[in-house]
Biopython code that builds the backbone (N, CA, C, O; Angstrom):
import numpy as np
from Bio.PDB.StructureBuilder import StructureBuilder

atoms = [
    (1, "MET", "N", (91.991, -79.850, 42.715)),
    (1, "MET", "CA", (91.935, -80.731, 43.833)),
    (1, "MET", "C", (90.549, -80.832, 44.384)),
    (1, "MET", "O", (89.905, -79.795, 44.544)),
    (2, "ALA", "N", (90.080, -81.895, 44.661)),
    (2, "ALA", "CA", (88.620, -82.138, 45.216)),
    (2, "ALA", "C", (88.612, -82.070, 46.669)),
    (2, "ALA", "O", (89.553, -82.490, 47.342)),
    (3, "THR", "N", (87.514, -81.521, 47.184)),
    (3, "THR", "CA", (87.120, -81.648, 48.521)),
    (3, "THR", "C", (86.299, -82.788, 48.847)),
    (3, "THR", "O", (85.538, -83.237, 47.990)),
    (4, "HIS", "N", (86.374, -83.323, 50.036)),
    (4, "HIS", "CA", (85.511, -84.544, 50.275)),
    (4, "HIS", "C", (84.575, -84.263, 51.405)),
    (4, "HIS", "O", (84.803, -83.471, 52.320)),
    (5, "ARG", "N", (83.418, -85.044, 51.242)),
    (5, "ARG", "CA", (82.423, -84.924, 52.430)),
    (5, "ARG", "C", (81.651, -86.320, 52.348)),
    (5, "ARG", "O", (81.594, -86.983, 51.312)),
    (6, "TRP", "N", (81.102, -86.666, 53.482)),
    (6, "TRP", "CA", (80.262, -87.847, 53.528)),
    (6, "TRP", "C", (78.828, -87.397, 53.940)),
    (6, "TRP", "O", (78.607, -86.511, 54.765)),
    (7, "GLN", "N", (77.878, -88.109, 53.271)),
    (7, "GLN", "CA", (76.444, -87.898, 53.677)),
    (7, "GLN", "C", (75.641, -89.121, 53.337)),
    (7, "GLN", "O", (75.654, -89.611, 52.208)),
    (8, "ASN", "N", (74.951, -89.594, 54.325)),
    (8, "ASN", "CA", (74.071, -90.885, 54.196)),
    (8, "ASN", "C", (74.858, -92.101, 53.413)),
    (8, "ASN", "O", (74.321, -92.714, 52.491)),
    (9, "GLY", "N", (75.981, -92.338, 53.806)),
    (9, "GLY", "CA", (76.727, -93.488, 53.213)),
    (9, "GLY", "C", (77.271, -93.210, 51.822)),
    (9, "GLY", "O", (77.617, -94.129, 51.080)),
    (10, "VAL", "N", (77.340, -91.944, 51.484)),
    (10, "VAL", "CA", (77.817, -91.449, 50.176)),
    (10, "VAL", "C", (79.077, -90.622, 50.348)),
    (10, "VAL", "O", (79.075, -89.670, 51.128)),
    (11, "HIS", "N", (80.121, -90.942, 49.665)),
    (11, "HIS", "CA", (81.415, -90.162, 49.767)),
    (11, "HIS", "C", (81.404, -89.225, 48.529)),
    (11, "HIS", "O", (81.483, -89.720, 47.404)),
    (12, "TYR", "N", (81.316, -87.999, 48.694)),
    (12, "TYR", "CA", (81.246, -87.045, 47.593)),
    (12, "TYR", "C", (82.674, -86.509, 47.453)),
    (12, "TYR", "O", (83.410, -86.408, 48.435)),
    (13, "TYR", "N", (83.072, -86.149, 46.153)),
    (13, "TYR", "CA", (84.197, -85.446, 45.824)),
    (13, "TYR", "C", (83.770, -84.274, 44.943)),
    (13, "TYR", "O", (83.247, -84.429, 43.840)),
    (14, "GLU", "N", (84.027, -83.101, 45.499)),
    (14, "GLU", "CA", (83.486, -81.868, 44.848)),
    (14, "GLU", "C", (84.765, -81.052, 44.284)),
    (14, "GLU", "O", (85.772, -80.842, 44.959)),
    (15, "TYR", "N", (84.602, -80.670, 43.100)),
    (15, "TYR", "CA", (85.620, -80.014, 42.375)),
    (15, "TYR", "C", (85.384, -78.538, 42.225)),
    (15, "TYR", "O", (84.233, -78.101, 42.209)),
    (16, "SER", "N", (86.451, -77.740, 42.114)),
    (16, "SER", "CA", (86.429, -76.312, 41.988)),
    (16, "SER", "C", (86.851, -75.880, 40.576)),
    (16, "SER", "O", (87.761, -76.476, 40.000)),
    (17, "PRO", "N", (86.228, -74.898, 40.037)),
    (17, "PRO", "CA", (86.556, -74.458, 38.740)),
    (17, "PRO", "C", (87.960, -73.950, 38.672)),
    (17, "PRO", "O", (88.497, -73.892, 37.566)),
    (18, "ASP", "N", (88.597, -73.583, 39.723)),
    (18, "ASP", "CA", (89.978, -73.044, 39.859)),
    (18, "ASP", "C", (91.046, -74.112, 39.811)),
    (18, "ASP", "O", (92.217, -73.809, 39.581)),
    (19, "SER", "N", (90.648, -75.397, 40.032)),
    (19, "SER", "CA", (91.656, -76.366, 40.135)),
    (19, "SER", "C", (91.119, -77.669, 39.537)),
    (19, "SER", "O", (90.965, -78.661, 40.249)),
    (20, "PRO", "N", (90.832, -77.668, 38.213)),
    (20, "PRO", "CA", (90.286, -78.861, 37.557)),
    (20, "PRO", "C", (91.227, -80.092, 37.592)),
    (20, "PRO", "O", (92.452, -79.968, 37.582)),
    (21, "GLU", "N", (90.606, -81.257, 37.634)),
    (21, "GLU", "CA", (91.404, -82.489, 37.650)),
    (21, "GLU", "C", (91.064, -83.301, 36.430)),
    (21, "GLU", "O", (89.908, -83.672, 36.227)),
    (22, "ARG", "N", (91.981, -83.559, 35.680)),
    (22, "ARG", "CA", (91.810, -84.484, 34.450)),
    (22, "ARG", "C", (91.227, -85.828, 34.746)),
    (22, "ARG", "O", (91.508, -86.444, 35.774)),
    (23, "TYR", "N", (90.458, -86.247, 33.882)),
    (23, "TYR", "CA", (89.920, -87.782, 33.923)),
    (23, "TYR", "C", (90.992, -88.539, 33.034)),
    (23, "TYR", "O", (91.152, -88.258, 31.847)),
    (24, "GLU", "N", (91.625, -89.399, 33.613)),
    (24, "GLU", "CA", (92.712, -90.186, 32.890)),
    (24, "GLU", "C", (92.127, -90.986, 31.740)),
    (24, "GLU", "O", (91.149, -91.724, 31.859)),
    (25, "GLY", "N", (92.814, -90.778, 30.596)),
    (25, "GLY", "CA", (92.507, -91.517, 29.427)),
    (25, "GLY", "C", (91.506, -90.925, 28.477)),
    (25, "GLY", "O", (91.116, -91.519, 27.473)),
    (26, "MET", "N", (91.072, -89.624, 28.870)),
    (26, "MET", "CA", (90.035, -88.954, 28.080)),
    (26, "MET", "C", (90.532, -87.478, 27.995)),
    (26, "MET", "O", (91.359, -87.011, 28.778)),
    (27, "ASP", "N", (89.937, -86.767, 26.946)),
    (27, "ASP", "CA", (90.169, -85.300, 26.897)),
    (27, "ASP", "C", (89.039, -84.744, 27.805)),
    (27, "ASP", "O", (88.090, -84.174, 27.267)),
    (28, "ALA", "N", (89.089, -84.875, 29.089)),
    (28, "ALA", "CA", (88.058, -84.487, 30.017)),
    (28, "ALA", "C", (88.517, -84.162, 31.386)),
    (28, "ALA", "O", (89.579, -84.588, 31.840)),
    (29, "PHE", "N", (87.634, -83.339, 32.086)),
    (29, "PHE", "CA", (87.951, -83.054, 33.521)),
    (29, "PHE", "C", (86.840, -83.512, 34.370)),
    (29, "PHE", "O", (85.679, -83.451, 33.965)),
    (30, "LYS", "N", (87.158, -83.983, 35.568)),
    (30, "LYS", "CA", (86.154, -84.397, 36.536)),
    (30, "LYS", "C", (85.445, -83.211, 37.075)),
    (30, "LYS", "O", (86.126, -82.253, 37.442)),
    (31, "VAL", "N", (84.084, -83.166, 37.168)),
    (31, "VAL", "CA", (83.328, -82.184, 37.683)),
    (31, "VAL", "C", (82.490, -82.466, 38.902)),
    (31, "VAL", "O", (82.057, -81.600, 39.662)),
    (32, "SER", "N", (82.296, -83.834, 39.018)),
    (32, "SER", "CA", (81.594, -84.341, 40.293)),
    (32, "SER", "C", (81.740, -85.809, 40.348)),
    (32, "SER", "O", (81.827, -86.500, 39.333)),
    (33, "GLU", "N", (81.764, -86.270, 41.542)),
    (33, "GLU", "CA", (82.004, -87.751, 41.808)),
    (33, "GLU", "C", (81.409, -88.144, 43.173)),
    (33, "GLU", "O", (81.436, -87.386, 44.143)),
    (34, "ALA", "N", (80.883, -89.345, 43.187)),
    (34, "ALA", "CA", (80.395, -89.907, 44.432)),
    (34, "ALA", "C", (80.550, -91.359, 44.387)),
    (34, "ALA", "O", (80.489, -91.966, 43.317)),
    (35, "TYR", "N", (80.767, -91.991, 45.610)),
    (35, "TYR", "CA", (80.850, -93.364, 45.886)),
    (35, "TYR", "C", (79.760, -93.721, 46.837)),
    (35, "TYR", "O", (79.735, -93.145, 47.925)),
    (36, "ILE", "N", (78.822, -94.647, 46.528)),
    (36, "ILE", "CA", (77.847, -95.149, 47.503)),
    (36, "ILE", "C", (78.260, -96.381, 48.185)),
    (36, "ILE", "O", (78.500, -97.412, 47.556)),
    (37, "TYR", "N", (78.348, -96.288, 49.487)),
    (37, "TYR", "CA", (78.572, -97.523, 50.357)),
    (37, "TYR", "C", (77.382, -97.837, 51.024)),
    (37, "TYR", "O", (77.152, -97.416, 52.158)),
    (38, "ALA", "N", (76.494, -98.657, 50.299)),
    (38, "ALA", "CA", (75.180, -99.006, 50.864)),
    (38, "ALA", "C", (75.151, -99.968, 51.951)),
    (38, "ALA", "O", (74.195, -100.011, 52.726)),
    (39, "GLN", "N", (76.208, -100.784, 52.050)),
    (39, "GLN", "CA", (76.387, -101.690, 53.142)),
    (39, "GLN", "C", (77.375, -101.157, 54.145)),
    (39, "GLN", "O", (78.496, -100.831, 53.756)),
    (40, "PRO", "N", (77.008, -101.040, 55.498)),
    (40, "PRO", "CA", (78.010, -100.488, 56.514)),
    (40, "PRO", "C", (79.263, -101.354, 56.558)),
    (40, "PRO", "O", (79.299, -102.567, 56.354)),
    (41, "ASP", "N", (80.262, -100.571, 56.847)),
    (41, "ASP", "CA", (81.632, -101.310, 56.827)),
    (41, "ASP", "C", (81.995, -102.129, 55.724)),
    (41, "ASP", "O", (82.597, -103.188, 55.894)),
    (42, "SER", "N", (81.659, -101.696, 54.580)),
    (42, "SER", "CA", (81.989, -102.552, 53.404)),
    (42, "SER", "C", (82.897, -101.657, 52.474)),
    (42, "SER", "O", (82.775, -100.435, 52.389)),
    (43, "SER", "N", (83.777, -102.378, 51.822)),
    (43, "SER", "CA", (84.700, -101.634, 50.871)),
    (43, "SER", "C", (84.101, -101.643, 49.440)),
    (43, "SER", "O", (84.693, -101.054, 48.536)),
    (44, "VAL", "N", (82.911, -102.315, 49.215)),
    (44, "VAL", "CA", (82.342, -102.421, 47.895)),
    (44, "VAL", "C", (81.514, -101.052, 47.785)),
    (44, "VAL", "O", (80.715, -100.658, 48.634)),
    (45, "ALA", "N", (81.844, -100.394, 46.586)),
    (45, "ALA", "CA", (81.178, -99.082, 46.348)),
    (45, "ALA", "C", (80.644, -99.070, 44.952)),
    (45, "ALA", "O", (81.181, -99.747, 44.075)),
    (46, "PHE", "N", (79.571, -98.297, 44.715)),
    (46, "PHE", "CA", (78.971, -97.900, 43.443)),
    (46, "PHE", "C", (79.434, -96.478, 43.178)),
    (46, "PHE", "O", (78.947, -95.558, 43.835)),
    (47, "GLY", "N", (80.331, -96.262, 42.266)),
    (47, "GLY", "CA", (80.854, -94.924, 41.978)),
    (47, "GLY", "C", (80.206, -94.323, 40.748)),
    (47, "GLY", "O", (79.833, -95.006, 39.795)),
    (48, "ILE", "N", (80.095, -93.019, 40.820)),
    (48, "ILE", "CA", (79.612, -92.189, 39.616)),
    (48, "ILE", "C", (80.595, -91.086, 39.502)),
    (48, "ILE", "O", (80.815, -90.317, 40.438)),
    (49, "VAL", "N", (81.198, -91.011, 38.321)),
    (49, "VAL", "CA", (82.087, -89.905, 37.962)),
    (49, "VAL", "C", (81.443, -89.123, 36.799)),
    (49, "VAL", "O", (81.028, -89.713, 35.801)),
    (50, "MET", "N", (81.367, -87.789, 36.944)),
    (50, "MET", "CA", (80.832, -86.996, 35.930)),
    (50, "MET", "C", (81.913, -86.042, 35.368)),
    (50, "MET", "O", (82.662, -85.441, 36.137)),
    (51, "VAL", "N", (81.990, -85.908, 34.054)),
    (51, "VAL", "CA", (83.113, -85.196, 33.424)),
    (51, "VAL", "C", (82.640, -84.200, 32.481)),
    (51, "VAL", "O", (81.510, -84.303, 32.004)),
    (52, "ILE", "N", (83.482, -83.162, 32.150)),
    (52, "ILE", "CA", (83.224, -82.306, 31.030)),
    (52, "ILE", "C", (84.321, -82.475, 30.021)),
    (52, "ILE", "O", (85.481, -82.565, 30.425)),
    (53, "SER", "N", (84.031, -82.527, 28.668)),
    (53, "SER", "CA", (84.996, -82.717, 27.703)),
    (53, "SER", "C", (85.701, -81.445, 27.249)),
    (53, "SER", "O", (85.105, -80.384, 27.432)),
    (54, "GLY", "N", (86.851, -81.433, 26.702)),
    (54, "GLY", "CA", (87.421, -80.331, 26.164)),
    (54, "GLY", "C", (86.612, -79.735, 25.037)),
    (54, "GLY", "O", (86.555, -78.516, 24.877)),
    (55, "ARG", "N", (86.008, -80.565, 24.283)),
    (55, "ARG", "CA", (84.990, -80.074, 23.276)),
    (55, "ARG", "C", (83.861, -79.244, 23.904)),
    (55, "ARG", "O", (83.495, -78.213, 23.340)),
    (56, "ASP", "N", (83.314, -79.641, 25.011)),
    (56, "ASP", "CA", (82.282, -78.853, 25.743)),
    (56, "ASP", "C", (82.759, -77.496, 26.095)),
    (56, "ASP", "O", (82.110, -76.478, 25.856)),
    (57, "LEU", "N", (84.046, -77.524, 26.734)),
    (57, "LEU", "CA", (84.660, -76.323, 27.177)),
    (57, "LEU", "C", (84.803, -75.341, 26.045)),
    (57, "LEU", "O", (84.404, -74.179, 26.127)),
    (58, "LEU", "N", (85.404, -75.872, 24.954)),
    (58, "LEU", "CA", (85.580, -75.037, 23.704)),
    (58, "LEU", "C", (84.232, -74.446, 23.121)),
    (58, "LEU", "O", (84.176, -73.360, 22.545)),
    (59, "GLY", "N", (83.221, -75.232, 23.322)),
    (59, "GLY", "CA", (81.888, -74.884, 22.814)),
    (59, "GLY", "C", (81.218, -73.752, 23.683)),
    (59, "GLY", "O", (80.226, -73.168, 23.248)),
    (60, "GLY", "N", (81.709, -73.469, 24.797)),
    (60, "GLY", "CA", (81.162, -72.308, 25.539)),
    (60, "GLY", "C", (80.626, -72.721, 26.916)),
    (60, "GLY", "O", (80.203, -71.839, 27.664)),
    (61, "ILE", "N", (80.617, -73.890, 27.264)),
    (61, "ILE", "CA", (80.178, -74.342, 28.607)),
    (61, "ILE", "C", (81.442, -73.944, 29.585)),
    (61, "ILE", "O", (82.595, -74.288, 29.326)),
    (62, "THR", "N", (81.104, -73.240, 30.642)),
    (62, "THR", "CA", (82.125, -72.961, 31.620)),
    (62, "THR", "C", (82.267, -74.116, 32.567)),
    (62, "THR", "O", (81.377, -74.947, 32.751)),
    (63, "MET", "N", (83.461, -74.120, 33.169)),
    (63, "MET", "CA", (83.734, -75.235, 34.187)),
    (63, "MET", "C", (82.757, -75.063, 35.305)),
    (63, "MET", "O", (82.205, -76.042, 35.805)),
    (64, "GLU", "N", (82.524, -73.803, 35.720)),
    (64, "GLU", "CA", (81.531, -73.526, 36.874)),
    (64, "GLU", "C", (80.123, -74.082, 36.507)),
    (64, "GLU", "O", (79.532, -74.811, 37.303)),
    (65, "GLN", "N", (79.620, -73.766, 35.387)),
    (65, "GLN", "CA", (78.421, -74.248, 34.915)),
    (65, "GLN", "C", (78.264, -75.708, 34.878)),
    (65, "GLN", "O", (77.232, -76.244, 35.281)),
    (66, "ALA", "N", (79.235, -76.350, 34.418)),
    (66, "ALA", "CA", (79.377, -77.834, 34.409)),
    (66, "ALA", "C", (79.388, -78.469, 35.798)),
    (66, "ALA", "O", (78.776, -79.511, 36.035)),
    (67, "ILE", "N", (80.089, -77.821, 36.689)),
    (67, "ILE", "CA", (80.233, -78.340, 38.101)),
    (67, "ILE", "C", (78.799, -78.255, 38.811)),
    (67, "ILE", "O", (78.311, -79.189, 39.446)),
    (68, "ASN", "N", (78.213, -77.053, 38.624)),
    (68, "ASN", "CA", (76.904, -76.788, 39.360)),
    (68, "ASN", "C", (75.927, -77.733, 38.716)),
    (68, "ASN", "O", (75.233, -78.417, 39.468)),
    (69, "THR", "N", (75.787, -77.855, 37.400)),
    (69, "THR", "CA", (74.832, -78.816, 36.833)),
    (69, "THR", "C", (75.057, -80.247, 37.315)),
    (69, "THR", "O", (74.126, -80.924, 37.753)),
    (70, "ALA", "N", (76.353, -80.709, 37.224)),
    (70, "ALA", "CA", (76.736, -82.030, 37.633)),
    (70, "ALA", "C", (76.368, -82.392, 39.083)),
    (70, "ALA", "O", (75.828, -83.458, 39.380)),
    (71, "ARG", "N", (76.706, -81.411, 39.984)),
    (71, "ARG", "CA", (76.317, -81.589, 41.372)),
    (71, "ARG", "C", (74.960, -81.814, 41.665)),
    (71, "ARG", "O", (74.630, -82.695, 42.459)),
    (72, "ASP", "N", (74.059, -81.016, 41.033)),
    (72, "ASP", "CA", (72.596, -81.193, 41.190)),
    (72, "ASP", "C", (72.124, -82.536, 40.624)),
    (72, "ASP", "O", (71.255, -83.191, 41.201)),
    (73, "LEU", "N", (72.691, -82.930, 39.515)),
    (73, "LEU", "CA", (72.167, -84.248, 38.868)),
    (73, "LEU", "C", (72.810, -85.401, 39.791)),
    (73, "LEU", "O", (72.111, -86.370, 40.090)),
    (74, "LEU", "N", (73.979, -85.313, 40.190)),
    (74, "LEU", "CA", (74.522, -86.359, 41.004)),
    (74, "LEU", "C", (73.865, -86.583, 42.305)),
    (74, "LEU", "O", (73.710, -87.714, 42.765)),
    (75, "HIS", "N", (73.436, -85.391, 42.963)),
    (75, "HIS", "CA", (72.710, -85.564, 44.139)),
    (75, "HIS", "C", (71.523, -86.446, 43.945)),
    (75, "HIS", "O", (71.272, -87.336, 44.757)),
    (76, "ASN", "N", (70.798, -86.229, 42.909)),
    (76, "ASN", "CA", (69.487, -87.036, 42.665)),
    (76, "ASN", "C", (69.851, -88.431, 42.288)),
    (76, "ASN", "O", (69.006, -89.311, 42.453)),
    (77, "MET", "N", (71.030, -88.727, 41.794)),
    (77, "MET", "CA", (71.416, -90.025, 41.230)),
    (77, "MET", "C", (71.765, -90.934, 42.455)),
    (77, "MET", "O", (71.721, -92.159, 42.342)),
    (78, "VAL", "N", (72.113, -90.315, 43.633)),
    (78, "VAL", "CA", (72.539, -91.103, 44.759)),
    (78, "VAL", "C", (71.707, -90.930, 45.930)),
    (78, "VAL", "O", (72.035, -91.472, 46.986)),
    (79, "LYS", "N", (70.609, -90.188, 45.838)),
    (79, "LYS", "CA", (69.731, -89.838, 46.982)),
    (79, "LYS", "C", (68.994, -91.160, 47.437)),
    (79, "LYS", "O", (68.248, -91.798, 46.696)),
    (80, "PRO", "N", (69.310, -91.517, 48.828)),
    (80, "PRO", "CA", (68.804, -92.825, 49.286)),
    (80, "PRO", "C", (67.205, -92.884, 49.231)),
    (80, "PRO", "O", (66.661, -93.972, 49.041)),
    (81, "ASP", "N", (66.481, -91.763, 49.391)),
    (81, "ASP", "CA", (64.997, -91.829, 49.490)),
    (81, "ASP", "C", (64.359, -91.548, 48.197)),
    (81, "ASP", "O", (63.162, -91.265, 48.162)),
    (82, "LEU", "N", (65.123, -91.610, 47.057)),
    (82, "LEU", "CA", (64.564, -91.433, 45.724)),
    (82, "LEU", "C", (64.616, -92.808, 45.071)),
    (82, "LEU", "O", (65.700, -93.298, 44.756)),
    (83, "ALA", "N", (63.369, -93.487, 44.845)),
    (83, "ALA", "CA", (63.361, -94.801, 44.308)),
    (83, "ALA", "C", (63.899, -94.855, 42.866)),
    (83, "ALA", "O", (63.748, -93.912, 42.089)),
    (84, "GLY", "N", (64.501, -95.939, 42.557)),
    (84, "GLY", "CA", (64.964, -96.225, 41.167)),
    (84, "GLY", "C", (66.297, -95.573, 40.845)),
    (84, "GLY", "O", (66.714, -95.596, 39.687)),
    (85, "ASN", "N", (66.947, -95.022, 41.771)),
    (85, "ASN", "CA", (68.313, -94.455, 41.426)),
    (85, "ASN", "C", (69.487, -95.307, 41.756)),
    (85, "ASN", "O", (69.298, -96.460, 42.144)),
    (86, "HIS", "N", (70.714, -94.810, 41.627)),
    (86, "HIS", "CA", (71.825, -95.755, 41.800)),
    (86, "HIS", "C", (72.004, -96.100, 43.246)),
    (86, "HIS", "O", (72.745, -97.054, 43.484)),
    (87, "TYR", "N", (71.493, -95.530, 44.160)),
    (87, "TYR", "CA", (71.533, -95.934, 45.634)),
    (87, "TYR", "C", (70.980, -97.455, 45.677)),
    (87, "TYR", "O", (71.571, -98.369, 46.251)),
    (88, "ASP", "N", (69.825, -97.578, 45.019)),
    (88, "ASP", "CA", (69.315, -98.999, 44.989)),
    (88, "ASP", "C", (70.135, -99.898, 44.446)),
    (88, "ASP", "O", (70.258, -100.997, 44.986)),
    (89, "ASP", "N", (70.850, -99.566, 43.254)),
    (89, "ASP", "CA", (71.828, -100.380, 42.633)),
    (89, "ASP", "C", (72.907, -100.803, 43.556)),
    (89, "ASP", "O", (73.276, -101.974, 43.648)),
    (90, "ALA", "N", (73.433, -99.757, 44.278)),
    (90, "ALA", "CA", (74.610, -100.091, 45.128)),
    (90, "ALA", "C", (74.267, -101.226, 46.207)),
    (90, "ALA", "O", (75.161, -101.942, 46.659)),
    (91, "LYS", "N", (73.043, -101.344, 46.563)),
    (91, "LYS", "CA", (72.702, -102.308, 47.589)),
    (91, "LYS", "C", (72.868, -103.818, 47.123)),
    (91, "LYS", "O", (73.044, -104.727, 47.935)),
    (92, "LYS", "N", (72.800, -104.008, 45.775)),
    (92, "LYS", "CA", (72.906, -105.299, 45.266)),
    (92, "LYS", "C", (74.356, -105.648, 44.837)),
    (92, "LYS", "O", (74.605, -106.769, 44.393)),
    (93, "LEU", "N", (75.245, -104.766, 44.957)),
    (93, "LEU", "CA", (76.669, -105.114, 44.556)),
    (93, "LEU", "C", (77.389, -106.119, 45.385)),
    (93, "LEU", "O", (77.223, -106.208, 46.602)),
    (94, "THR", "N", (78.182, -106.865, 44.703)),
    (94, "THR", "CA", (79.152, -107.791, 45.345)),
    (94, "THR", "C", (80.568, -107.339, 45.140)),
    (94, "THR", "O", (81.447, -107.706, 45.920)),
    (95, "GLU", "N", (80.835, -106.508, 44.060)),
    (95, "GLU", "CA", (82.044, -105.989, 43.794)),
    (95, "GLU", "C", (81.826, -104.505, 43.343)),
    (95, "GLU", "O", (80.763, -104.091, 42.881)),
    (96, "SER", "N", (82.928, -103.767, 43.526)),
    (96, "SER", "CA", (82.853, -102.276, 43.162)),
    (96, "SER", "C", (82.561, -102.074, 41.639)),
    (96, "SER", "O", (82.938, -102.857, 40.768)),
    (97, "LYS", "N", (81.863, -100.962, 41.427)),
    (97, "LYS", "CA", (81.506, -100.658, 40.015)),
    (97, "LYS", "C", (81.397, -99.141, 39.950)),
    (97, "LYS", "O", (80.879, -98.478, 40.848)),
    (98, "THR", "N", (81.945, -98.602, 38.773)),
    (98, "THR", "CA", (82.003, -97.138, 38.612)),
    (98, "THR", "C", (81.455, -96.853, 37.311)),
    (98, "THR", "O", (81.849, -97.516, 36.351)),
    (99, "LEU", "N", (80.517, -95.867, 37.149)),
    (99, "LEU", "CA", (79.909, -95.434, 35.847)),
    (99, "LEU", "C", (80.310, -94.068, 35.548)),
    (99, "LEU", "O", (80.416, -93.244, 36.456)),
    (100, "LEU", "N", (80.533, -93.785, 34.367)),
    (100, "LEU", "CA", (81.045, -92.516, 33.805)),
    (100, "LEU", "C", (79.889, -91.765, 33.112)),
    (100, "LEU", "O", (79.223, -92.356, 32.261)),
    (101, "TYR", "N", (79.642, -90.555, 33.426)),
    (101, "TYR", "CA", (78.617, -89.754, 32.840)),
    (101, "TYR", "C", (79.183, -88.354, 32.432)),
    (101, "TYR", "O", (80.183, -87.885, 32.975)),
    (102, "THR", "N", (78.497, -87.721, 31.457)),
    (102, "THR", "CA", (78.858, -86.323, 31.198)),
    (102, "THR", "C", (78.312, -85.367, 32.263)),
    (102, "THR", "O", (77.462, -85.738, 33.072)),
    (103, "TRP", "N", (78.796, -84.182, 32.246)),
    (103, "TRP", "CA", (78.349, -83.226, 33.198)),
    (103, "TRP", "C", (76.880, -82.948, 33.183)),
    (103, "TRP", "O", (76.344, -82.466, 34.181)),
    (104, "ASN", "N", (76.151, -83.250, 32.018)),
    (104, "ASN", "CA", (74.740, -83.048, 31.962)),
    (104, "ASN", "C", (73.979, -84.312, 32.004)),
    (104, "ASN", "O", (72.821, -84.352, 31.587)),
    (105, "GLY", "N", (74.591, -85.369, 32.501)),
    (105, "GLY", "CA", (73.836, -86.595, 32.879)),
    (105, "GLY", "C", (73.707, -87.633, 31.760)),
    (105, "GLY", "O", (72.926, -88.577, 31.876)),
    (106, "GLN", "N", (74.439, -87.465, 30.726)),
    (106, "GLN", "CA", (74.476, -88.603, 29.624)),
    (106, "GLN", "C", (75.471, -89.649, 30.015)),
    (106, "GLN", "O", (76.626, -89.358, 30.328)),
    (107, "PHE", "N", (74.999, -90.892, 29.991)),
    (107, "PHE", "CA", (75.840, -92.051, 30.302)),
    (107, "PHE", "C", (76.914, -92.251, 29.272)),
    (107, "PHE", "O", (76.581, -92.275, 28.087)),
    (108, "ILE", "N", (78.153, -92.395, 29.611)),
    (108, "ILE", "CA", (79.215, -92.666, 28.700)),
    (108, "ILE", "C", (79.640, -94.164, 28.661)),
    (108, "ILE", "O", (79.654, -94.772, 27.591)),
    (109, "ARG", "N", (79.972, -94.728, 29.788)),
    (109, "ARG", "CA", (80.366, -96.081, 29.896)),
    (109, "ARG", "C", (80.594, -96.477, 31.319)),
    (109, "ARG", "O", (80.601, -95.652, 32.233)),
    (110, "GLN", "N", (80.798, -97.887, 31.501)),
    (110, "GLN", "CA", (81.293, -98.357, 32.782)),
    (110, "GLN", "C", (82.738, -98.168, 32.848)),
    (110, "GLN", "O", (83.453, -98.542, 31.919)),
    (111, "ALA", "N", (83.222, -97.594, 33.924)),
    (111, "ALA", "CA", (84.676, -97.276, 34.049)),
    (111, "ALA", "C", (85.515, -98.459, 34.650)),
    (111, "ALA", "O", (86.650, -98.732, 34.260)),
    (112, "LEU", "N", (84.804, -99.170, 35.693)),
    (112, "LEU", "CA", (85.344, -100.401, 36.167)),
    (112, "LEU", "C", (84.451, -101.567, 36.080)),
    (112, "LEU", "O", (83.232, -101.400, 36.052)),
    (113, "PRO", "N", (84.998, -102.774, 36.033)),
    (113, "PRO", "CA", (84.217, -103.898, 35.958)),
    (113, "PRO", "C", (83.408, -104.057, 37.251)),
    (113, "PRO", "O", (82.640, -105.010, 37.385)),
]
sb = StructureBuilder()
sb.init_structure("model")
sb.init_model(0)
sb.init_chain("A")
sb.init_seg("    ")
for serial, (resi, resn, name, xyz) in enumerate(atoms, 1):
    if name == "N":
        sb.init_residue(resn, " ", resi, " ")
    sb.init_atom(name, np.array(xyz, "f"), 0.0, 1.0, " ", f" {name:<3s}", serial, name[0])
structure = sb.get_structure()
């Protein structure tokens, strides 16, 4: 189960190695997640979900390592004062969009249109 927190218009979901949450439709677990609401009082969000695959876990990466790496990467991906990141992309949205990444920052695909 994830814990939630808000910071600078970003809604973070933080996961624990003790209670992993599966990513639906994949052999993967969520390790970090954030939704950017760049426009005040808007329901339009730019989401980023980071996962670790079962293959990575069998290959020796621990859930804790994946969570720590993903949190650090995600923080930079949504930081409002860092030019050229997803926070800038969120300002241009007219409908919600979610991107899926691996725990180490490799883009997988768009999860929602």
